[in-house]
N, C-alpha and C positions, 0 to 999 in steps of 0.2 A: 400334808402340805396342800393348801388349796390352790386353785388355778391361778389366782392373781399372784401368789408367792412364786409359783413355778414360772409364770411369765416374767416376773421381775428377775429371777435368776437367769433365765434363758436370754433375756435382753441385756444382761450385764456386759460391761466392756470386756471382761475377761473371757466370757463364753463366746462373745462375738469375735474376739481376736483369735481364740482357738479355732472356731469354725472357719475363719478365713485363712489362718496360717497352717492348719494341720494338713490339708491337701497339698499345699506347697512343700511342706516338710517331707511328705511321703514321696513327692516327685523328685525332690533333691536327693533323698535317700536312695531312691530307685536308680537314678542316673549314676550316683557314686558307687553303689554296689555293682552295677553293670560294668563300670570301668574297672573295678577291682577284679571282677570275674574275667574280663577280657585280658587284663594285664597278667593274671595268673595263668590263663590258658596260653597266652603268647610265650610267657617264660617257660612253661612246661614244654611247649613245642620246640623252642630254640635252645634249651639247655643241653649241654654235652652229655648228660646222663638222663635217663628217663625216670624221673623221680616218682611219677605216679605208678609206674609198673613196679618200681622198687618198693614203694610203700605197700602196694597190694601183696608183695611177697614177704612183707613183715620187716623191711629194712628200716630200723629206727633212725639211723643217720639221715636217710633220705627224708623221713618224716620231719625231723628236726630242721633240716635245711629248707624244706618247702614251707614249713611254718614260718621261718624267717622271711621267706619271700612274701608270704601273705601279709605279715605284719609290716614288712618293709614297704610294701605297696600301700597299705592302709594308712600309715602315718602321714605321708605327704598328701594322700587323697583327702584325709580328714582335715588337714590344714587348708587345702584347696577349697573344700566344702565350706569351711568356716569363714573364708575371706571372699567367697563368691556371692553374688547378689541375684543371680538368675540361673535358670537351667542352661541357657546358652553359655554363660560365664563358667558354670560348673563343668560343662562338657569341654569347653575350650581349655581351661586350666587343668582339668582332669586328664585329658588326652596328653597335654604337654608334660604333666607330672608322670604319667605312666611311661611315656617314651623316654624321658630323662632318667627315670629310675631303672628301666630295663637296660638302658645304655650303661648306667653306673653298675648294675649287677653284672653285666658282661665284662666290664673292666675288672671288677673284683674277681670274677671267675678266672680271667686271664692272668691277673697278678698272683693269685693264690694257686699257682700251678700244682698239679698233682692231686688237687682236691677231688676232681670227679672220680678218679679210681678209688681214692680213700673212702668216699661216700658210698660208691658201689660195694666196697668191701665192708660197709657197715660201721666205719670208724666214727664214733660219736664226737670225739675231739675235733675232727676235721669239720664236722657239721656245725658244731658250736662256734668255731672260729669263723666259718662262713656266715652264720647268722649274725655274729657280732659285726662283721664288716658290712653286711647289708643293712643292718639296723642303723649303723653309724651313718651310712650314706643317706638313708631315709630321713634321719633327724636333720642332717645338714640341708638336704633338699627342702624339707618342711620349713626350716628357718629361712631359707632363701625366698620361699613363697610369701612370707610375711613381710619381707624387707623392702 
């Protein structure tokens, strides 16, 4: 490829759009991943059972339950990211999403009484039920964000 062909390719609208948009995409991704990490950390700190310690001990039920938390936070954050137009917008809606989802998770934890001990005991059925409840709230919150 000669230099004039290369210049033509580099000056194309697609390449220019990519060069302009890619840094913004990385910034939006970074903010959203940071919100996901903060939400997961807050959940781990406030959960009635210490899932991370249980996971390190090999408790599969705790791993399933915490995976549900991660996906349950990611779904509304992904929707928030898709409907936001700026980093400030992403941060504002992302924080609101994390707070609402953590509140919903706490309500699920309170309604499904007895689950903390069952998860500590390694009961997969309890963890799967918890994941289902958390993913359901995540999907509803995600839909609310688009409405």
